[in-house]
DSSP file (Angstrom, degrees, kcal/mol; ACC not computed):
  #  RESIDUE AA STRUCTURE BP1 BP2  ACC     N-H-->O    O-->H-N    N-H-->O    O-->H-N    TCO  KAPPA ALPHA  PHI   PSI    X-CA   Y-CA   Z-CA
    1    1 A M     >        0   0    0      0, 0.0     4,-1.2     0, 0.0     3,-0.4   0.000 360.0 360.0 360.0 -31.7  -21.2  -96.2   -6.0
    2    2 A E  H  >  +     0   0    0      1,-0.2     4,-2.1     2,-0.2     5,-0.1   0.783 360.0  63.2 -69.6 -24.5  -23.9  -96.0   -8.7
    3    3 A W  H  > S+     0   0    0      1,-0.2     4,-2.7     2,-0.2    -1,-0.2   0.867  99.4  54.3 -66.3 -34.3  -24.8  -99.6   -8.1
    4    4 A Y  H  > S+     0   0    0     -3,-0.4     4,-2.7     2,-0.2    -1,-0.2   0.917 108.4  48.6 -63.2 -41.8  -25.8  -98.8   -4.6
    5    5 A A  H  X S+     0   0    0     -4,-1.2     4,-2.5     2,-0.2    -2,-0.2   0.901 112.3  48.3 -65.1 -41.0  -28.2  -96.1   -5.9
    6    6 A I  H  X S+     0   0    0     -4,-2.1     4,-2.3     2,-0.2    -2,-0.2   0.926 113.4  46.9 -65.4 -44.1  -29.7  -98.5   -8.4
    7    7 A A  H  X S+     0   0    0     -4,-2.7     4,-2.3     2,-0.2    -2,-0.2   0.903 112.8  49.7 -64.0 -41.4  -30.1 -101.2   -5.8
    8    8 A A  H  X S+     0   0    0     -4,-2.7     4,-2.5    -5,-0.2    -2,-0.2   0.916 111.3  48.6 -63.9 -42.7  -31.7  -98.7   -3.4
    9    9 A A  H  X S+     0   0    0     -4,-2.5     4,-2.5     1,-0.2    -2,-0.2   0.893 110.7  51.8 -63.9 -39.3  -34.1  -97.5   -6.1
   10   10 A F  H  X S+     0   0    0     -4,-2.3     4,-2.1     2,-0.2    -2,-0.2   0.923 111.3  46.3 -62.5 -45.0  -35.0 -101.1   -6.9
   11   11 A I  H  X S+     0   0    0     -4,-2.3     4,-1.9     2,-0.2    -2,-0.2   0.909 112.3  50.4 -65.6 -42.4  -35.8 -101.9   -3.3
   12   12 A V  H  X S+     0   0    0     -4,-2.5     4,-2.8     1,-0.2     5,-0.3   0.928 110.8  49.3 -61.8 -44.2  -37.8  -98.7   -2.8
   13   13 A L  H  X S+     0   0    0     -4,-2.5     4,-2.2     1,-0.2     8,-0.3   0.879 108.6  53.4 -63.6 -37.4  -39.9  -99.5   -6.0
   14   14 A L  H  < S+     0   0    0     -4,-2.1    -1,-0.2     1,-0.2    -2,-0.2   0.879 115.4  40.9 -63.3 -36.5  -40.5 -103.0   -4.7
   15   15 A I  H  < S+     0   0    0     -4,-1.9    -2,-0.2    -5,-0.1    -1,-0.2   0.907 125.4  32.7 -76.8 -42.6  -41.8 -101.6   -1.4
   16   16 A V  H  < S+     0   0    0     -4,-2.8    -3,-0.2    -5,-0.2    -2,-0.2   0.890 109.0  60.9 -86.3 -42.8  -43.8  -98.7   -2.8
   17   17 A S     X  -     0   0    0     -4,-2.2     4,-1.7    -5,-0.3    -1,-0.1  -0.792  50.2-170.5-103.3 115.8  -45.2  -99.7   -6.2
   18   18 A P  H  > S+     0   0    0      0, 0.0     4,-1.9     0, 0.0    -1,-0.2   0.848  92.8  54.3 -66.2 -32.9  -47.5 -102.7   -6.6
   19   19 A R  H  > S+     0   0    0      2,-0.2     4,-2.3     1,-0.2     5,-0.1   0.883 107.0  50.4 -68.7 -37.4  -47.2 -102.6  -10.4
   20   20 A F  H  > S+     0   0    0     -7,-0.2     4,-2.9     2,-0.2    -1,-0.2   0.880 107.8  53.6 -68.1 -37.0  -43.4 -102.8  -10.1
   21   21 A R  H  X S+     0   0    0     -4,-1.7     4,-2.4    -8,-0.3    -2,-0.2   0.915 109.7  48.2 -60.7 -42.4  -43.7 -105.8   -7.8
   22   22 A L  H  X S+     0   0    0     -4,-1.9     4,-2.4     2,-0.2    -2,-0.2   0.917 112.6  48.2 -64.1 -43.6  -45.8 -107.5  -10.4
   23   23 A F  H  X S+     0   0    0     -4,-2.3     4,-2.7     2,-0.2    -2,-0.2   0.918 111.9  49.5 -61.8 -44.3  -43.3 -106.6  -13.1
   24   24 A A  H  X S+     0   0    0     -4,-2.9     4,-2.3     2,-0.2    -2,-0.2   0.894 111.7  49.0 -63.7 -40.8  -40.4 -107.9  -11.0
   25   25 A L  H  X S+     0   0    0     -4,-2.4     4,-2.2     2,-0.2    -1,-0.2   0.928 112.6  47.5 -63.5 -45.0  -42.2 -111.2  -10.3
   26   26 A F  H  X S+     0   0    0     -4,-2.4     4,-2.6     1,-0.2    -2,-0.2   0.916 111.8  50.2 -62.2 -43.9  -43.0 -111.7  -14.0
   27   27 A A  H  X S+     0   0    0     -4,-2.7     4,-2.7     1,-0.2     5,-0.2   0.898 110.1  50.5 -62.7 -40.9  -39.4 -110.9  -14.9
   28   28 A C  H  X S+     0   0    0     -4,-2.3     4,-2.2     2,-0.2    -1,-0.2   0.906 111.5  48.4 -63.4 -41.5  -38.1 -113.4  -12.4
   29   29 A L  H  X S+     0   0    0     -4,-2.2     4,-2.5     2,-0.2    -2,-0.2   0.925 112.4  48.0 -64.1 -44.9  -40.4 -116.1  -13.7
   30   30 A V  H  X S+     0   0    0     -4,-2.6     4,-2.5     1,-0.2    -2,-0.2   0.945 114.5  45.1 -62.6 -48.0  -39.4 -115.4  -17.3
   31   31 A F  H  X S+     0   0    0     -4,-2.7     4,-2.6     1,-0.2    -1,-0.2   0.855 112.4  53.2 -65.5 -33.3  -35.7 -115.5  -16.5
   32   32 A G  H  X S+     0   0    0     -4,-2.2     4,-2.6    -5,-0.2    -1,-0.2   0.914 110.7  45.7 -65.8 -43.2  -36.2 -118.6  -14.4
   33   33 A V  H  X S+     0   0    0     -4,-2.5     4,-2.4     2,-0.2    -2,-0.2   0.923 115.2  47.0 -66.3 -43.9  -38.0 -120.5  -17.2
   34   34 A I  H  X S+     0   0    0     -4,-2.5     4,-2.3    -5,-0.2    -2,-0.2   0.932 114.7  46.5 -63.4 -45.4  -35.3 -119.4  -19.8
   35   35 A G  H  X S+     0   0    0     -4,-2.6     4,-2.4     1,-0.2    -2,-0.2   0.900 113.0  49.3 -64.0 -41.4  -32.5 -120.4  -17.5
   36   36 A G  H  X S+     0   0    0     -4,-2.6     4,-2.4     2,-0.2    -1,-0.2   0.901 111.2  49.7 -64.7 -40.5  -34.1 -123.7  -16.6
   37   37 A G  H  X S+     0   0    0     -4,-2.4     4,-2.2     2,-0.2    -2,-0.2   0.904 111.3  48.9 -63.7 -41.6  -34.6 -124.4  -20.3
   38   38 A Y  H  X S+     0   0    0     -4,-2.3     4,-2.2     2,-0.2    -2,-0.2   0.907 110.7  50.8 -65.2 -41.5  -31.0 -123.6  -21.1
   39   39 A Y  H  X S+     0   0    0     -4,-2.4     4,-2.2     2,-0.2    -2,-0.2   0.922 110.9  48.5 -61.5 -44.8  -29.8 -125.8  -18.3
   40   40 A L  H  X S+     0   0    0     -4,-2.4     4,-2.3     1,-0.2    -1,-0.2   0.882 109.6  53.2 -63.7 -37.4  -31.9 -128.7  -19.5
   41   41 A H  H  X S+     0   0    0     -4,-2.2     4,-2.3     2,-0.2    -1,-0.2   0.915 109.0  48.9 -63.2 -42.7  -30.6 -128.2  -23.1
   42   42 A L  H  X S+     0   0    0     -4,-2.2     4,-2.1     2,-0.2    -2,-0.2   0.894 111.1  50.0 -63.5 -39.7  -27.0 -128.3  -21.8
   43   43 A Q  H  X S+     0   0    0     -4,-2.2     4,-2.2     2,-0.2    -2,-0.2   0.903 110.1  50.5 -65.0 -40.8  -27.7 -131.5  -19.9
   44   44 A Y  H  X S+     0   0    0     -4,-2.3     4,-2.4     1,-0.2    -2,-0.2   0.912 110.1  49.7 -62.6 -43.7  -29.3 -133.1  -23.0
   45   45 A Q  H  X S+     0   0    0     -4,-2.3     4,-2.3     1,-0.2    -1,-0.2   0.889 109.7  52.0 -62.9 -39.2  -26.3 -132.2  -25.1
   46   46 A E  H  X S+     0   0    0     -4,-2.1     4,-1.4     2,-0.2    -2,-0.2   0.913 110.3  47.8 -63.6 -43.4  -24.0 -133.7  -22.4
   47   47 A I  H  X S+     0   0    0     -4,-2.2     4,-0.8     1,-0.2     3,-0.2   0.916 112.5  49.1 -64.5 -42.7  -25.9 -137.0  -22.4
   48   48 A R  H >X S+     0   0    0     -4,-2.4     3,-0.8     1,-0.2     4,-0.7   0.888 107.1  55.2 -64.4 -38.5  -25.9 -137.1  -26.3
   49   49 A S  H 3X S+     0   0    0     -4,-2.3   112,-2.3     1,-0.2     4,-0.5   0.826 104.5  54.6 -65.8 -29.2  -22.1 -136.5  -26.4
   50   50 A K  H 3< S+     0   0    0     -4,-1.4   109,-0.5    -3,-0.2    -1,-0.2   0.728 109.3  48.1 -73.7 -21.1  -21.6 -139.5  -24.1
   51   51 A K  H << S+     0   0    0     -4,-0.8    -1,-0.2    -3,-0.8    -2,-0.2   0.509  91.6  78.8 -97.6  -5.3  -23.5 -141.8  -26.4
   52   52 A R  H  < S+     0   0    0     -4,-0.7    -1,-0.1    -3,-0.5    -2,-0.1   0.896  97.9  35.8 -74.3 -39.8  -21.8 -140.8  -29.8
   53   53 A I  S  < S-     0   0    0     -4,-0.5   106,-0.3   106,-0.1    -1,-0.2  -0.939  81.7-140.4-118.8 111.4  -18.6 -142.8  -29.4
   54   54 A P    >   -     0   0    0      0, 0.0     3,-1.9     0, 0.0     4,-0.2  -0.321  23.8-115.7 -65.6 153.2  -18.8 -146.2  -27.7
   55   55 A I  G >  S+     0   0    0      1,-0.3     3,-1.6     2,-0.2   103,-0.1   0.846 114.7  61.1 -58.8 -35.3  -16.0 -147.1  -25.4
   56   56 A H  G 3  S+     0   0    0      1,-0.3    -1,-0.3     3,-0.0    -3,-0.0   0.590  93.0  67.5 -72.5  -6.8  -15.0 -150.0  -27.7
   57   57 A D  G <  S+     0   0    0     -3,-1.9    25,-3.0    24,-0.0     2,-0.3   0.450  94.8  65.9 -89.7  -0.4  -14.3 -147.5  -30.5
   58   58 A I  E <   -A   81   0A   0     -3,-1.6     2,-0.4    23,-0.2    23,-0.2  -0.889  63.5-162.9-118.4 154.9  -11.4 -146.0  -28.7
   59   59 A K  E     -A   80   0A   0     21,-1.8    21,-3.2    -2,-0.3     2,-0.5  -0.991   6.4-154.0-137.5 126.6   -8.0 -147.5  -27.9
   60   60 A I  E     -A   79   0A   0     -2,-0.4     2,-0.3    19,-0.2    19,-0.2  -0.895  22.0-179.1-103.4 125.0   -5.6 -146.2  -25.3
   61   61 A E  E     +A   78   0A   0     17,-3.2    17,-2.4    -2,-0.5    -2,-0.0  -0.861  54.4  11.1-124.0 156.1   -1.9 -147.1  -25.9
   62   62 A H  E    S+     0   0A   0     -2,-0.3     2,-0.3    15,-0.2    -1,-0.2   0.814  76.4 173.3  52.3  38.9    1.4 -146.5  -24.3
   63   63 A M  E     +     0   0A   0     -3,-0.2     2,-0.3    14,-0.1    14,-0.2  -0.623   3.5 177.0 -82.0 134.4   -0.2 -145.2  -21.1
   64   64 A D  E     -A   76   0A   0     12,-2.5    12,-2.1    -2,-0.3     2,-0.5  -0.988  25.1-143.2-139.6 145.2    2.1 -144.5  -18.3
   65   65 A L  E     -A   75   0A   0     -2,-0.3     2,-0.4    10,-0.2    10,-0.2  -0.947  23.9-174.8-109.5 124.9    1.8 -143.0  -14.8
   66   66 A Q  E     -A   74   0A   0      8,-2.9     8,-2.3    -2,-0.5     2,-0.2  -0.966  22.9-126.9-125.7 135.9    4.7 -140.9  -13.7
   67   67 A A  E     -A   73   0A   0     81,-0.4     6,-0.2    -2,-0.4     2,-0.2  -0.563  26.4-149.8 -75.2 141.5    5.4 -139.2  -10.3
   68   68 A T    >   -     0   0    0      4,-2.8     3,-1.2    -2,-0.2    -1,-0.0  -0.609  26.6-107.9-105.4 171.3    6.1 -135.5  -10.4
   69   69 A S  T 3  S+     0   0    0      1,-0.2     4,-0.1    -2,-0.2    -2,-0.0   0.605 112.8  65.1 -75.2 -10.2    8.2 -133.5   -8.1
   70   70 A F  T 3  S-     0   0    0      2,-0.1    -1,-0.2     0, 0.0     3,-0.1   0.342 118.6-101.1 -95.9   6.5    5.1 -131.8   -6.5
   71   71 A G  S <  S+     0   0    0     -3,-1.2     2,-0.2     1,-0.4    -2,-0.1   0.421  93.8  92.9  91.0  -2.3    3.7 -135.0   -5.0
   72   72 A N        -     0   0    0     65,-0.1    -4,-2.8     1,-0.0    -1,-0.4  -0.424  67.0-123.3-108.4-168.0    1.1 -135.6   -7.6
   73   73 A Y  E     -AB  67 136A   0     63,-2.8    63,-3.5    -6,-0.2     2,-0.4  -0.808   8.6-147.9-130.7 168.2    1.3 -137.7  -10.8
   74   74 A R  E     -AB  66 135A   0     -8,-2.3    -8,-2.9    61,-0.3     2,-0.4  -0.996   8.3-148.0-137.8 146.4    0.8 -137.3  -14.5
   75   75 A I  E     -AB  65 134A   0     59,-3.1    59,-2.5    -2,-0.4     2,-0.3  -0.914  16.7-177.8-111.0 140.4   -0.5 -139.8  -17.1
   76   76 A I  E     +AB  64 133A   0    -12,-2.1   -12,-2.5    -2,-0.4     2,-0.3  -0.942  21.0 112.9-131.7 155.9    0.7 -139.8  -20.6
   77   77 A G  E     - B   0 132A   0     55,-1.7    55,-2.4    -2,-0.3     2,-0.4  -0.985  54.0 -82.8 172.2-164.6   -0.3 -141.9  -23.6
   78   78 A R  E     -AB  61 131A   0    -17,-2.4   -17,-3.2    -2,-0.3     2,-0.5  -0.998  26.0-154.5-136.2 136.1   -2.0 -142.1  -26.9
   79   79 A I  E     -AB  60 130A   0     51,-3.0    51,-2.2    -2,-0.4     2,-0.5  -0.948   4.6-155.8-114.9 125.7   -5.7 -142.4  -27.8
   80   80 A D  E     -AB  59 129A   0    -21,-3.2   -21,-1.8    -2,-0.5     2,-0.8  -0.886   6.2-153.6 -97.5 124.2   -6.9 -143.9  -31.1
   81   81 A N  E     +AB  58 128A   0     47,-2.9    46,-1.0    -2,-0.5    47,-0.6  -0.866  17.4 175.1 -97.3 104.8  -10.4 -142.7  -32.1
   82   82 A N        +     0   0    0    -25,-3.0   -24,-0.2    -2,-0.8     2,-0.1   0.306  37.0 123.1 -93.7   8.4  -11.7 -145.5  -34.3
   83   83 A S        -     0   0    0    -26,-0.3    44,-0.8     3,-0.2    45,-0.1  -0.463  53.7-151.3 -68.2 141.0  -15.2 -143.9  -34.7
   84   84 A A  S    S+     0   0    0     42,-0.2    -1,-0.1    -2,-0.1     3,-0.0   0.696  87.9  23.9 -84.3 -19.8  -16.1 -143.3  -38.3
   85   85 A D  S    S+     0   0    0    -33,-0.1     2,-0.3     1,-0.1    -1,-0.1   0.710 106.4  65.0-120.5 -26.5  -18.3 -140.3  -37.7
   86   86 A Y        -     0   0    0    -34,-0.1     2,-0.4    39,-0.1    -3,-0.2  -0.795  65.1-126.5-118.5 147.7  -17.5 -138.4  -34.5
   87   87 A T        -     0   0    0     -2,-0.3    75,-2.3    38,-0.1     2,-0.6  -0.724  28.9-128.7 -83.5 132.6  -14.6 -136.3  -33.1
   88   88 A L  E     +CD 124 161B   0     36,-3.0    36,-2.4    -2,-0.4    73,-0.2  -0.748  30.8 173.5 -84.7 118.3  -13.4 -137.5  -29.7
   89   89 A N  E     -     0   0B   0     71,-3.0    33,-2.8    -2,-0.6     2,-0.3   0.867  60.9 -12.5 -92.3 -44.8  -13.3 -134.5  -27.3
   90   90 A R  E     -CD 121 160B   0     70,-1.3    70,-2.2    31,-0.3     2,-0.4  -0.994  49.8-144.2-157.2 159.0  -12.5 -136.1  -24.0
   91   91 A V  E     -CD 120 159B   0     29,-2.1    29,-3.2    -2,-0.3     2,-0.5  -0.995  17.9-141.2-126.5 129.4  -12.4 -139.5  -22.2
   92   92 A S  E     -CD 119 158B   0     66,-3.0    65,-2.8    -2,-0.4    66,-1.0  -0.820  26.2-176.9 -93.7 125.7  -13.3 -139.9  -18.6
   93   93 A L  E     -CD 118 156B   0     25,-3.2    25,-2.6    -2,-0.5     2,-0.5  -0.913  24.3-149.7-122.1 146.5  -11.0 -142.2  -16.7
   94   94 A R  E     -CD 117 155B   0     61,-2.4    61,-2.1    -2,-0.3     2,-0.4  -0.987  23.5-162.7-111.0 123.1  -11.0 -143.6  -13.1
   95   95 A I  E     -CD 116 154B   0     21,-3.3    21,-2.3    -2,-0.5     2,-0.5  -0.900   4.3-159.5-113.7 132.3   -7.4 -144.2  -12.1
   96   96 A F  E     -CD 115 153B   0     57,-3.1    57,-1.8    -2,-0.4     2,-0.5  -0.946   3.9-156.3-115.8 127.4   -6.4 -146.5   -9.2
   97   97 A L  E     -CD 114 152B   0     17,-2.8    16,-2.6    -2,-0.5    17,-1.5  -0.886  22.4-163.9 -99.8 130.4   -3.0 -146.3   -7.4
   98   98 A E  E     -CD 112 151B   0     53,-3.1    53,-0.9    -2,-0.5     2,-0.6  -0.861  25.4-148.2-123.4 149.9   -2.2 -149.5   -5.6
   99   99 A D  E     -C  111   0B   0     12,-2.7    12,-1.9    -2,-0.3     2,-0.4  -0.964  32.3-172.6-111.0 110.3    0.2 -150.8   -3.0
  100  100 A C  E     +C  110   0B   0     -2,-0.6     2,-0.3    10,-0.2    10,-0.2  -0.868  14.5 174.4-114.7 138.7    1.0 -154.4   -3.9
  101  101 A V  E     -C  109   0B   0      8,-1.9     8,-3.9    -2,-0.4     2,-0.4  -0.952  34.7-110.8-132.3 155.1    3.0 -157.1   -2.0
  102  102 A Q  E     -C  108   0B   0     -2,-0.3     5,-0.1     6,-0.2     2,-0.1  -0.731  30.6-148.9 -88.1 131.2    3.4 -160.7   -2.9
  103  103 A D    >   -     0   0    0      4,-2.6     3,-1.7    -2,-0.4    -1,-0.0  -0.212  39.6 -81.5 -86.0-174.0    1.7 -163.2   -0.6
  104  104 A E  T 3  S+     0   0    0      1,-0.3    -1,-0.1     2,-0.1    -2,-0.0   0.807 129.1  53.9 -60.7 -31.9    3.0 -166.7    0.3
  105  105 A S  T 3  S-     0   0    0      2,-0.1    -1,-0.3     1,-0.1    -3,-0.0   0.498 117.3-110.2 -83.7  -2.3    1.6 -168.2   -2.9
  106  106 A G  S <  S+     0   0    0     -3,-1.7    -2,-0.1     1,-0.3    -1,-0.1   0.385  77.2 130.4  90.8  -4.7    3.4 -165.7   -5.1
  107  107 A E        -     0   0    0      1,-0.1    -4,-2.6    -5,-0.1    -1,-0.3  -0.598  65.0-108.7 -81.0 143.1    0.2 -163.9   -6.1
  108  108 A P  E     -C  102   0B   0      0, 0.0     2,-0.6     0, 0.0    -6,-0.2  -0.535  23.7-154.8 -73.5 136.5    0.2 -160.1   -5.7
  109  109 A D  E     -C  101   0B   0     -8,-3.9    -8,-1.9    -2,-0.3     2,-0.4  -0.941  20.9-169.5-110.7 108.6   -2.0 -158.8   -2.9
  110  110 A C  E     -C  100   0B   0     -2,-0.6     2,-0.4   -10,-0.2   -10,-0.2  -0.799  16.0-167.8-110.7 141.5   -3.0 -155.2   -3.8
  111  111 A E  E     -C   99   0B   0    -12,-1.9   -12,-2.7    -2,-0.4     2,-0.5  -0.992  27.5-122.8-124.0 131.4   -4.6 -152.5   -1.8
  112  112 A V  E     +C   98   0B   0     -2,-0.4   -14,-0.3   -14,-0.2     3,-0.1  -0.612  34.0 170.3 -74.6 121.7   -6.0 -149.3   -3.4
  113  113 A I  E     +     0   0B   0    -16,-2.6    28,-0.3    -2,-0.5     2,-0.3   0.485  64.5  22.0-109.9  -7.3   -4.3 -146.4   -1.8
  114  114 A G  E     -C   97   0B   0    -17,-1.5   -17,-2.8    26,-0.2     2,-0.3  -0.978  58.4-173.6-159.3 147.5   -5.4 -143.6   -4.1
  115  115 A E  E     +CE  96 139B   0     24,-1.4    24,-1.4    -2,-0.3     2,-0.3  -0.997   7.1 174.6-146.0 137.8   -8.2 -143.1   -6.6
  116  116 A A  E     -C   95   0B   0    -21,-2.3   -21,-3.3    -2,-0.3     2,-0.5  -0.998  21.3-148.4-144.5 145.5   -8.9 -140.2   -9.0
  117  117 A T  E     +C   94   0B   0     -2,-0.3     2,-0.4   -23,-0.2   -23,-0.2  -0.977  28.8 177.5-113.3 123.0  -11.4 -139.5  -11.8
  118  118 A E  E     -C   93   0B   0    -25,-2.6   -25,-3.2    -2,-0.5     2,-0.6  -0.948  29.2-139.9-129.6 144.7  -10.0 -137.4  -14.6
  119  119 A D  E     -C   92   0B   0     -2,-0.4     2,-0.7   -27,-0.2   -27,-0.2  -0.929  19.7-153.1 -99.7 116.4  -11.3 -136.1  -17.9
  120  120 A V  E     -C   91   0B   0    -29,-3.2   -29,-2.1    -2,-0.6     2,-0.6  -0.824  12.3-145.9 -91.4 115.5   -8.5 -136.4  -20.5
  121  121 A H  E     +C   90   0B   0     -2,-0.7     2,-0.3   -31,-0.2   -31,-0.3  -0.733  31.5 154.6 -89.5 121.3   -9.1 -133.7  -23.1
  122  122 A V  E     -     0   0B   0    -33,-2.8     2,-0.3    -2,-0.6    10,-0.1  -0.922  37.1-146.8-134.9 161.0   -8.2 -134.6  -26.6
  123  123 A N  E     +     0   0B   0     -2,-0.3   -34,-0.2     2,-0.0    -2,-0.0  -0.718  34.1 163.1-129.6  81.4   -9.4 -133.4  -30.0
  124  124 A S  E     -C   88   0B   0    -36,-2.4   -36,-3.0    -2,-0.3     3,-0.1  -0.881  26.6-147.0-109.5 108.5   -9.1 -136.5  -32.1
  125  125 A P    >   -     0   0    0      0, 0.0     3,-1.4     0, 0.0   -44,-0.2  -0.137  48.1 -61.9 -62.5 167.6  -11.1 -136.4  -35.4
  126  126 A P  T 3  S+     0   0    0      0, 0.0   -42,-0.2     0, 0.0   -44,-0.1  -0.228 122.5   7.4 -55.0 138.7  -12.6 -139.7  -36.7
  127  127 A Q  T 3  S+     0   0    0    -46,-1.0     2,-0.3   -44,-0.8   -45,-0.2   0.760 107.6 113.6  61.7  30.5  -10.0 -142.4  -37.5
  128  128 A Q  E <   -B   81   0A   0     -3,-1.4   -47,-2.9   -47,-0.6     2,-0.4  -0.843  57.1-133.1-128.7 167.7   -7.1 -140.4  -36.0
  129  129 A T  E     -B   80   0A   0     -2,-0.3     2,-0.4   -49,-0.2   -49,-0.2  -0.922  17.7-172.9-121.3 142.3   -4.7 -140.7  -33.0
  130  130 A R  E     -B   79   0A   0    -51,-2.2   -51,-3.0    -2,-0.4     2,-0.2  -0.994  20.3-130.2-136.0 143.7   -3.7 -138.0  -30.5
  131  131 A E  E     -B   78   0A   0     -2,-0.4     2,-0.3   -53,-0.2   -53,-0.2  -0.560  30.0-167.1 -81.0 153.3   -1.1 -137.9  -27.7
  132  132 A F  E     -B   77   0A   0    -55,-2.4   -55,-1.7    -2,-0.2     2,-0.3  -0.975  18.5-170.5-142.5 159.1   -2.3 -136.7  -24.3
  133  133 A E  E     +B   76   0A   0     -2,-0.3     2,-0.4   -12,-0.2   -57,-0.2  -0.962  13.2 174.4-146.9 130.5   -0.8 -135.6  -21.0
  134  134 A Q  E     -B   75   0A   0    -59,-2.5   -59,-3.1    -2,-0.3     2,-0.3  -0.995  26.0-132.6-142.7 131.1   -2.9 -135.1  -17.8
  135  135 A Y  E     -B   74   0A   0     -2,-0.4     2,-0.4   -61,-0.3   -61,-0.3  -0.649  26.0-163.0 -83.2 142.2   -1.9 -134.3  -14.3
  136  136 A V  E     -B   73   0A   0    -63,-3.5   -63,-2.8    -2,-0.3     2,-0.5  -0.981  13.4-162.9-130.3 134.7   -3.6 -136.4  -11.6
  137  137 A Y        -     0   0    0     -2,-0.4     2,-0.4   -65,-0.2   -65,-0.1  -0.983  18.2-146.3-116.6 122.9   -4.0 -135.8   -7.8
  138  138 A F        -     0   0    0     -2,-0.5     2,-0.5   -22,-0.1     4,-0.2  -0.726   2.0-149.6 -91.7 132.2   -4.9 -138.9   -5.9
  139  139 A F  B     +E  115   0B   0    -24,-1.4   -24,-1.4    -2,-0.4     2,-0.3  -0.864  58.0  63.8 -95.8 132.2   -7.1 -138.7   -2.8
  140  140 A G  S    S-     0   0    0     -2,-0.5     2,-1.2   -26,-0.2   -26,-0.2  -0.947  99.8 -43.4 148.2-167.9   -6.4 -141.3   -0.2
  141  141 A S        +     0   0    0    -28,-0.3   -27,-0.1    -2,-0.3    -2,-0.1  -0.512  62.4 174.0 -96.1  66.1   -3.6 -142.6    2.1
  142  142 A I        -     0   0    0     -2,-1.2    -2,-0.1    -4,-0.2   -28,-0.0  -0.574  35.9-111.6 -74.5 131.6   -0.7 -142.3   -0.3
  143  143 A P        -     0   0    0      0, 0.0    -1,-0.1     0, 0.0   -30,-0.0  -0.198  21.4-115.0 -62.8 156.3    2.6 -143.1    1.5
  144  144 A K  S    S+     0   0    0      1,-0.3    -2,-0.1     2,-0.0   -73,-0.0   0.857 112.9  36.6 -61.0 -36.6    5.1 -140.3    2.0
  145  145 A T  S    S-     0   0    0      0, 0.0    -1,-0.3     0, 0.0     3,-0.1  -0.752  83.6-168.9-117.9  83.7    7.6 -142.0   -0.3
  146  146 A P        -     0   0    0      0, 0.0   -47,-0.0     0, 0.0    -4,-0.0  -0.330  34.8 -91.0 -68.2 155.4    5.6 -143.7   -3.1
  147  147 A P        -     0   0    0      0, 0.0   -80,-0.1     0, 0.0     0, 0.0  -0.261  27.9-121.5 -65.2 154.6    7.5 -146.1   -5.3
  148  148 A D  S    S+     0   0    0      1,-0.3   -81,-0.4    -3,-0.1     0, 0.0   0.863 111.6  32.5 -64.3 -35.6    9.2 -144.8   -8.4
  149  149 A K  S    S-     0   0    0    -83,-0.1    -1,-0.3     2,-0.0   -83,-0.1  -0.775  90.4-165.3-121.5  83.7    7.1 -147.2  -10.5
  150  150 A P        -     0   0    0      0, 0.0     2,-0.3     0, 0.0   -85,-0.2  -0.280  23.6-111.8 -72.6 155.3    3.8 -147.5   -8.7
  151  151 A D  E     +D   98   0B   0    -53,-0.9   -53,-3.1   -51,-0.0     2,-0.3  -0.690  54.3 149.2 -80.1 138.0    1.2 -150.2   -9.4
  152  152 A W  E     -D   97   0B   0     -2,-0.3     2,-0.3   -55,-0.2   -55,-0.2  -0.985  25.8-171.0-162.0 162.0   -1.9 -148.8  -11.0
  153  153 A H  E     -D   96   0B   0    -57,-1.8   -57,-3.1    -2,-0.3     2,-0.3  -0.962  11.5-146.6-152.8 168.6   -4.7 -149.5  -13.4
  154  154 A Y  E     -D   95   0B   0     -2,-0.3     2,-0.4   -59,-0.2   -59,-0.2  -0.934   3.6-151.0-139.3 160.4   -7.5 -147.5  -15.0
  155  155 A V  E     -D   94   0B   0    -61,-2.1   -61,-2.4    -2,-0.3     2,-0.6  -0.999  22.0-128.8-131.0 132.9  -11.1 -147.9  -16.1
  156  156 A I  E     -D   93   0B   0     -2,-0.4   -63,-0.2   -63,-0.2     3,-0.1  -0.740  24.0-177.4 -82.2 120.7  -12.7 -146.0  -19.0
  157  157 A L  E     -     0   0B   0    -65,-2.8     2,-0.3    -2,-0.6    -1,-0.2   0.934  57.5 -39.6 -83.7 -52.1  -16.0 -144.5  -17.7
  158  158 A H  E     -D   92   0B   0    -66,-1.0   -66,-3.0  -104,-0.1    -1,-0.3  -0.983  49.3-122.7-167.5 167.5  -17.2 -142.8  -20.8
  159  159 A T  E     -D   91   0B   0   -109,-0.5     2,-0.4  -106,-0.3   -68,-0.2  -0.763  13.3-144.2-114.3 161.5  -16.3 -140.8  -23.9
  160  160 A H  E     +D   90   0B   0    -70,-2.2   -71,-3.0    -2,-0.3   -70,-1.3  -0.986  26.0 175.8-128.7 120.5  -17.5 -137.5  -25.2
  161  161 A G  E      D   88   0B   0   -112,-2.3   -73,-0.2    -2,-0.4  -109,-0.2  -0.869 360.0 360.0-127.3 159.1  -17.9 -137.0  -28.9
  162  162 A E              0   0    0    -75,-2.3   -74,-0.1    -2,-0.3    -1,-0.1   0.296 360.0 360.0-125.7 360.0  -19.1 -134.3  -31.3
């Protein structure tokens, strides 16, 4: 109830007092500049974290896609951080679920039926390996009864290091 009184007093002061309007405008400008600066700093840190560990310095092994009982999937595997200087915090992956059939020539003809972008969170210090597990939900026209061992592949988008 006291918040209503404070808000009402604030509105009355904005209407009645020209000096308070000037103070409120100044305070909004100051907080806007501080907030904008903080946002830009966070964006700069995000860009720097993506450039610390090149994609060729990590290796993903034993990666597997498994269907869960809830209709989504999970990926499991192991990530080797071969960077000499930086800890690997996360890896961004784009994962494609495919429906493949063999054509007349014996070559597989695959159609992407689901696609997801996931951040796999790991905390792998330099020159170390960590196991990971991440649940994935695919957006797309996934059949009601997907195969037990679906065809799929992934692409590493970028890494985040500290």
